[in-house]
N, C-alpha and C positions, 0 to 999 in steps of 0.2 A: 524093415531098420526105416525105409528112407520116411514111410508113409508117417510114422511113428515122429520124426523130427517136421515133418509139415505140421503133422497136429497139435507137435506139442508149441509149435508156432504160432500157427491160427490160436490158439488157446490165449498164449502167452498177448498176443497181440490184443482178443479181446477181451480179453480182464483187464490187460492196458487201456483199453479203452474208457473200457465202463467205468474201469477206478478214475479215471482224468475227466469220462463226465461228470461223475459222481463227486470226487472233487472240483470240476468247476462249478458245480450245483451247493455244494458245500458252503464255499467261498462268497458265490452271490446273496447267499441267505446268512452267513455267517451262526454256521450251525453253531448252536451251544456256545457261542461267543467267543467260539475258537479264533475267529481269521481277521476279526473287525471288523465295524462299521461300512458301506458304498454307500454313495449317495443315492436319495432315492429318486424315479421320474422326475417327479417336481422339479426337485435341486437340478436336473439332468435338462426338464427343459428353461430353467431361468437362471443358468448358474454363476454363482457371482466371487467375484476376481476384487481387489478393492481398485476403487478409481477417484485418485485426485478431484477433488470441487476446483472448477476454474473459477473464477473473477473478470469477467466484464466489463470495458467501458463503452459509454452508452453509445458511439460509434462501431462498438462491435469488435475493439480489440483487447486479446488475451492480454491483462494487466499481470496476473496473476495465476500460483494456483498452494492447496492447501492440501497437505496428502503427508502419508506415512511411506509409501511406495508412491513415488512419483506415477502417475500411467492413467493418459486417457486415451480413448476407444478410438478408432477409426473404421469404417468401412471399407468394405473389399475395394469398394469404386477410389478410396481413397488409396491404393497401393498403387505404384511403378509397377508394369509389369514386370521391370529388371530384377526389380525383386523380389516376387514372388516366381521368377525364370530360379535364381542363385539357391531361393532358398528352395524350389522340388528339386532342383541340379545337386545337392549337398546334403541332403536329410531325406528323402523321399522320391527319392526316384519314379518309383512304381503307383506315387499317392493315387492319380486318376483311375487304377485300374485295383486296388488291391478295397475292401472294406471296413478297414481298420486294421487285420488282422494281415500283414501280405508275408504267409508262409514260405514264398521262393526267397527274403528273405531273411527269415529266421535261419532255413536251413542251408543256406551259403554260411550260415553266423557258424551254426552247429557244427557244417564242417569243416573249413577252417580251423576253428578255435578247438576242436574235438581230434580230429583226425589227423590236418594239417599242421597245428598245434602254429597258426600264423594269426594276428591279430589281423580279426576281420570286422574290425569297424562295430558298432550299435545294427541293431537289427527293429528295434523301435519305428513307428509310424508317425507320421504328425498328431495323425489323430490319437494316438499313446502318448506319444510328448502334448501331446496338449489336454486330454484326460489330465496329466500328472501335473499340469500347469493348474489347473481348474483347480482341484480336490485335495491336491494336497495328500497322496494317497500314499507317502514316505513317510508321514507326521507321526509322533507317538499316538497322538488322537483315534490315526486311523485304524492303529496297530491289533491287534487279539493275543488271547494266551500263546499260541503257535506260533506265533512272529517271535517269538525271546529263540525260536533254535534256529542258530545261523544260516543254513544253509536252506533252510523251508523258507526265511525269514523272505528270503529273496524272489521265491517262484511263487509265496502268495502274494508281493507287488506285483509283480508283469502278471499274476492271472488279475489281476483288478485291474490290470492301463488294458488291458485284453479286453472286459467285461464293458468297461467303461466304452473303450474305444469303438464297441461294435454299437453300444448302446447310442454313442453320439452321431455315428454316419446313419441311425437312422432319427434321430433326431433333426440333423443339417444337414445342406449340402456342403458340396465339397470347400464352393469358397468361402463360405462361412466357416467353417474347421481352422482353412489355411488364417482367415484371420482371427477367429479367436485366437488360435498360437502365437500370430506377431504381437496382437493387445495381453497376450497375458506371460511371456518371457522375458527376462531379467537380460539387459544388456550392459552390466555395468554400471559405475559413476550418478550410481543414484535413478538410475532409468529402466521405466518397466512400463514394457511395452515400444511398440514401434515407433509411432509418435512422438512418443518422450525424449527416446532412441536418436532419432528423424533431425530432431530441434538442437540433440546438445552435442552431437560428435558435431554436424553438420550446418543446423542453423538454416534446417530444410523440411519442405512439409514432404509428407511419403511421397504424394503422384511426383516430386521433382527428384527422384534420387534417380545417381547416375547407375550406372552398369560398376562405377571400382566402388562408389560409396556403396550401394544395395551389397558387393559384395562383402564390404566391407563389417559391413553391419551381419551379415547372416553367419559369418566368420565368428563371431563372439558368443554363437549361443554351445561350441565345442566346448569354452572356458571364459565365463568373461575377461576375471582380473590376466590370463598368463596371457590371451588372445587381445587386450587394451591400447588399442591404438594410443594411450597415450602416457602410458606408464611403461607400456614393451612395444613400441615399435614396431622392433625386430620382426620379433611374437606376429603379429600382426597383419605387414607384410606378407611375409610367406605365407600365413592362412588366405588372406587377401585370393592371393596368384592362387592357392588350392582352391578356392571357390572357382576360383575363375578355370583355372582347368576344366575341376566337371564342366561347369559350361559349356564349355567347349564339348568337349567328351556328347553333351547330351546336345550337343548341336544347338543351341541357346544363342552362341556370341561362333563366330567363323574364327578361323584358327588365326587371320590374319587382326582380326580382334582378341586375340588373347596377347599375339605377339605387339601385340601397340600399350595395350591398356597394364598388364603384366610389369611392365617396366617405368609404370608413373612411380611418384611415390605416393604415402596415404594423405592428403590433404585435410585438414582437420579446422572446423570453426567449431569448436567446444568453447563451451557454458555448461556451466551445472547450474539450474535452475537454484535460486535459493531467495532468502528473503530479503537480500541488501544490496540486491541487481535486479534488472529493469527499470520500470516506469513504477512510479506512488508509493516508493518502498514502506514512509511512512504509514501515509494512507491505509494501505495491503495491512497490516501491522493493528489499527489501529480497529477496523470494519471487522476482521477478525474475533476481536472481544464482543462484539456487537452479533455474529454469526452461530459463536461458541454457545452464544445465552439464547440466542432461537433456536439453537437445535434440540438444547434440553428445555424448550418450553412446548414446543411442537412435537406431534408422534404422527406415527404413520398408520395405516390402515389396520394393524396388525398390531397397533400400541407401542412398539418401540419408536425409540426416541432415533433421529436423523444422527448421521454422522458427518460431520464436517469433511475430516481426514479421510471419511471411506468412498461417502454413499454419491460421489462425481454430481456436485449439484453443482449450477451453472445457476451466479450471482453476478447481478447486472446494476451496475452501480450509475451515479448519474456526472460521475466522472467523465471527462469528454481526453479524447488519447492527446490532440493538439494542442487543446487548450493545458492541459500538464506539460508536457515539453513545455512550451512555454513560456509554461514559471519556471519550470524546474534551470530553465537555462537561464533566467533570469537572475533568480537566486543566484546561479554559479557564478554567471557573469560578475555581478554586484559585491557579494561578499567575496572573490579572489580578490581584488580591487582595496576592498573593504581593510582586508587583513594585514593587506600590508601597508596602508597608514594606520593601523592603529601598531603593527609591532616598529612600523617608524619611530611614531610619536614617541612607545614607551621605552624604546630602546633596550640597556641591557635592569633597567629597572622591573618588578614585579607589578603585574598591574592590577592589583587584588590591593586598594587602598578606602581610607576609612574617611569621612566628612572635610575633615583637612588635607584631605591629602595623602595621607601616613600609611608607605606599609604592615598592614595585617600582621601583627608575630601570630607568628604557628596557623598563618591560614591552612596552609597545604596537610600542616599534620592531622588538623581540626577536621580539615574536609575526607582525607583518607580514611581515617576511622567509621565515613558513611559507605564504603564499598562494600561489596560481596567479598574482595579478596582479601578485605582487613579482619572479615567478619569469620571467615575462615579459617586465615590463622590462630587468630581466638580461639577456638574452637579446637586448632589442633595443638597448640600449648598453653593457652592459658591466658587469660585479661592483662596479668605484669610482667608476661615471659620476657626476658632479653629477646628471644629469637627469632620473636614479632619484626622488632626494629632489624634487625639483620636483615632475615629476607627482603619486608622493605624496600627495600637499599641493595637489595645481591642484583647482581647484572645479569640479565639474562636475554636470549636472540628475541626478536618482539619484531612483529609490525603494527608502522604506527601511519595517522595518517598524515596527508603532506600534500597543500595546493596544488607546491609543483608538478608530482608527481603520482595524483592521487594517494599511492602508500612508498613509503622508505620502509625496506629491513633496513633495522640498525641493533645496538645493544643496549640496551635499557633497564633500572629498575625499577619496580611499580609508582618509587617515589618521582623520579622522571618522569615516565610518562604522564603522570597525573596532573606534575607541571605544564607539559608539552598541550593537552591536551585543554585544560583552565585559561591557558592562553589564547584559544580560538574563539572568538564571537560567533555567537547562534544567531539561525535566524527562523522566521514563521511563517506564513504565505499561503493564505485560501481565499478563492475566489468565489462567488455566487449568482448565480440565476434568480432577482430578485422578484418574478412575475412567480418562480411556479421555486421558489426553498432548495432549486437542485443544486450541488456543491460540484462546479465544473475544473478547479484542482486546488490542490492540495500538496503543501512542502512544509514538510514537520520540522527540517534540519539542514543542516550542509554535510550531512554523511551516514545516511543508516549503518551503513557497517562499523562506523566508532562510536558513533552517536544516535545512541538510541532515542533517546527523550522525545517526544514531540512537543514542537513550540505553537501548534491547533487549538489541541483542545484539553491536553496532559496540564501542557502552564498554564500558570497563572501569573498576570504579573501588572503593575498598578502602570493602567493605560495613556496617566498624564491627561494632557489637553485634548487626548480624545475623547474624552469624556462631556466636554462643554459642551456639546450638541444636545447632549438630554437637558442642562439648565437651560439654555434655549431652546427648546424645547419646551416646557413648560412653562416658560413664559409667554410664548408665543399661546398657548392651548390658552393661557390666559387673560387673555389679551392684548399681548403686548405687540406692534410691528418691529418689522427689521429694523423700521426707521428711529424707534423709539432710540435716544439720543441722554446718556449718562457721559458725566467729567471722569475721566482719566487722573483720579484721585487717591493717597490711601482709603482704603475701607476695613472698619474693623464689623467686627461681627462677636456679639455679646451673645452668648444663649447660655441660659440658667443651670448650674450643674460642670457646661463646660469650659477650659478656659478661651479667656480672647484670643482671638483670630485677625493678622491682620496680615494681606497675603505680597509681597515683594510683585514686582513685575519680570520678565524675564532677564533684562536688563538692568534693571534695579533702579529704572527711573521712572516718572510719573509723569508727562507731558500737559496735564493740569486743561484740559482738552477738552468738550463735548464732541464725540463721539458714537455713530450710532450703533446699537448692537450689530448689525452684520458686520461693520466695519470692527467693532473689537475681535467678534469673535474670527475672522477673518485676520485678524493682524495676534490673534492668539492674546486677548489685554488678559491681565487677571486679575487686577481692580475691577475691572468691568462685571466679569463674572461675579468677584466677589458680592457685586454689590448688587446683581440679579439675586443669589444665590441668598443673600439679606431677607431680599422683599418678598420672595419664594417660599425660603423655609427649605431645609436641609427635609423634611419631608416628603415633601411636594416631589423633588426630585428622584429619590429614591423612587415614591412609586411609579413615579414618570419612566424612570429609565427599565425598571420592570415590568410594567405595563407594553412597553415598546420591541423586549427580548433580552436583558444584561439579565443573566438568573443567576450569575454570582450574590451570598449576601453582600451587601452597603451596610455602611453605618455612617447611620445618620449624624454628620459633623459636617460642617462649614466646606473645611477644608475638604471634604466627597466635589466638590466643583473643580478642583484641579486634578482630579483623579487619581484619591490616595487607595481606592479599595480595589485588591484586584481582580481580574478579569482575564477570560480566554478572547483570542481572536473569536474562535468559531460564534462563541453570544453576538459578539460586539462585528462582526458581517451578519450576523442575523438580525438584528436592532438597526443598524443603518440599514438593511433593506425592508425594514418599515414604508422610510420616506420615500424610496421609491416604488413602492408597491402599491403608494396611492392609499397609505394610512394600515393600511392591510399587515398583520402580521402574519406570516410565516416560519416557521419551526424548520433549521436548516437540515436538510438528509439528504444520504448520500447511498441508498438502496431504493434500486425502484421495482425489482422483481424478483422471485429466489423461482429455479426452476428443476426438477427433480433431472435424472442424468436420461430421460427421457422426452424430455422436453417439456412436461403436462407443470405449469404454475403452479407451483406451493402456495406461494402469497405479493399479494400488489400490493406495495406498501402505499402509501397516498402521502399530500401532508397535512401536518393540523395546522389550520387555520381560526386568528379569531382576530376581530376588527381591534385596533389597537389606539385609532387617531384620526380625527375627520380626513379627507381626501383636502383639505383647501392648507389645513395645518400640515400635513405630510407636504405638499408643494412648498409651502412658504417655509421650512426646513432644505429640500431642496435651494430653495433661491439662497436661505441661512449657509449654507455649503459652500453655495456658485463662488459668495463671495471671496474665498482663499484664493482664485482665480483671477476674478475682478477688482476687488474691490485696490487700492492702495495698499503699497506694500504686503499684501495680501499670504498667507504662506507657504500657496501653492502657484507664487508669481512666476518663478524659477523652471515651470513646468516645464517640456521643449514642445515649441508651438507647434509639431508634428500632428500632437494628436488635439493640440485647442481647436483647430482651424475647422472651416467649412462648415459653418454655425453650427460643431459641437459644441455640447453642457455637459462641462463637469465639476463635481464637486468632491473638495478634498479638506483633512483635518489632520495636521502634526500634531502629533505628540510627544513633550518628552518629559523622565522624570528628573528627580532629582537628583545630582551630579552627576547626571544622562547615563543612571541605571540602563535605562529602557527609551529605544527609539521606534514611532510608532507609526502610520501611516494610515487613512482608510479614505481608497478613494471611491467615488462613488459616478457612473454616468447611464445612461437610460435602460441598459440591456445588462449592468453586471455591476456587483458592490464584491470589494477587495478589500482585507486589512493586511497588512505588514508590521509583525515584530520584529527587532533587531536588540542585541540583546549581551551579555555572559550568560552563560548559565547560571554562575553564583551573579546578585546584585551587587558585591564590593568589584567584580570586574567590568572596567568601565576606559572611555576616554576619558583622559585627565585634562581636556581640553572641552566644557559645556558645546563648545560650537560644535567644535567635532562630532559630536556622541549625541547633537539633536534628529529628529527624527526627520527632519527636511535636507538632513546629509544620510542618514544613515539607512534610513526605511523608505523615503519618498522614491527613490532612483529606483528598488526594483518595481515599484508597481507601478512609474515610469515605462518602463523598457519590457513589462509586462501588455502592454498599455500596447502597446506602439508595435510587438508582435502581434496582438490577437487582430485589429485595424489591419497590418499589412494582410492577414490570411485569410483570401477572398472562398474558403470551404465552411468557415466559421459562419459569416455571415452576420457576425457584428459590425453593425455598424454605426456612426457618428450623426450625431443628432440634436436638436432638444429635448430636456425631460416635457412629458408631454402637460399641457396646464387644464384646470380643471375644466369641465363644462358651463359652471356655474361664476358670476364673477365671482374676484373676491373679495370678500367683505371688510378685509381688511388693509387700509390702502402703503402699496410694496413703492411710490415714488414719492420719489422723500422730500422733490420740491412741493408735492402737494400735500407729503402729509404735513412738513412744517407750517403750509400757510394755512391748512382747518387749523392745526394746534392751537396756533398763534389766534386763530378767531373764538377759539374753546378758554384762552390760557387766564390763569384768577388775574383781574386789574383790582386797582384801590380802589377802596371803597371811598368815594369825598357826597357827603350829605349835600354839599352848594351847589354840588352840579348833575346832583343824582338825588330826584324821586322819587322814593317806593313806598 
């Protein structure tokens, strides 16, 4: 009898073992499609997980990420030993001893669960959990026909995890598997992978995590939401101490360390990555469109397109993080004060006014129809429904922008918030290295979270008097000297088929005195510019501006001399850069190179250059631009001496459009060309006083602050000094005394046949 029982036991064991081996074989090969596919060997050698693409500054600072899953990988050497110890002690204490499957741990789980009816925790090894992370073994795509059977489904899944885990153990070292697990795990708060988690919760690199921080992050593996230190701090504290208890149990920390650390609170430096935070927010959004276009136009070796949000690309830009910081600080500092001045001037009145200074009726009612909110309400209720107005004026909780506290929580209707936002002045600033066309700093607005529109490249506005240098550039190219004199008096330009044009000066007066065109540009005298436009023709000025770098359409009318055609700051900076770059125009650019996740260069970008004017003419235009600082009553005379001393040569041009809707400043030095625009999002929003709204008051201070910060930063190596002169002597005289003497020698004389014998 006993022999029969033993025989049956052996038969049962043998059949069971054979059946189990057969089952493993069937699952491994997906027999008859019953079990679902496993990743092939090639996939095991090159496991795919989504990685965020990273955007870097020229000086190696991470500016931001593009992702569906915010994940950036690290290597084992980047991991803190505290983190490794916390992970092994809590998740897989026998990690170094098994080969992917821990039968001892599985036996413990089965005994406690089935015999003692106790909770025994999971029996999955780190290798199995890594397999699940990498290959999504529990997703619908990996399921076969038998997976529809509830009890059998989990057995198939576990079997797959065992198979893949053992294969991973053959393909990777223990350190690599542990690193893979940390790189592919989710930590909540849109943090995927340990690098992003350390940055999100503690603003640290992974190698700097201390014991309690490591324990907190490892504690999240059990349930990222339930144990979140942000949303469930008590649960997180309790779980962290459990992890610390495991570390003490397995002698990674001492009892004294446990007693001390377990009493500490969970201290966070929490910030979830998004495109509204950090440096260069407007730039990151603008460049994203270029990068998406690049991914569609470039193919991988297998013929597929790149994925900006999952392929872990590394994009290196020309932005300098330090100069970007200086630019953002300069815009912030000035716009805070300017907004106070603006609000003080308008008082309780609405700032949207017409040419006569009267408030524009139904301005907000018209503006709201251009919003996404209005469009959605029309789709929901119909074009003429009363419900639209009810919803637009319905108050609700919202968080709105405020200079005083960044944001304020309040009750506002859609119309209230539109009124609030429309009263804010906006700004755009960009700075470029003229020698190579590299954009070094880019500020598209005052706050990207609340004002998405970029005023550097997206926004086009009338440049006002900052366009005048293109008129004078045409004059210089046509042989006029900066010393050429014109009388400041009324000028009328008549072109067939166009209305007569006779501009006034900014102050409404004419001096009826002769002045050099250098002084006229420095003082921004409209009559002299109009006279030169009359002599040259609008067609010549348009051709000159386009050749120098303006890409927008320009209307061939006399009023163009005063900047009536819309342009961007981006193209203005590129065009002014031609003067500094000895007459060679470089199209401004901001992507240096793109690499794949392994550091292989996919494309190196090079500047697009073309000769635009002679070196001599370019230098003469710099001499003209210097006039704003050097000529009597030049519009840059108010610039602080701090950036003008030590023999520093600077050029600048202010610009203000009609009714002070737009304030501009273009500033050049030997190393940098920068442009600033300030105004309302709508042209009807502006200072009531033209004096308060002119570019010298609204835009120029931002450039001054920026240049002061740049010069004070020794790490940038941006130095003061003169513009380099051409090697050849100038063929056009710029010494006005000498020019006048020579002009008098060759001036027209009265013909008297009694005195002259011809």
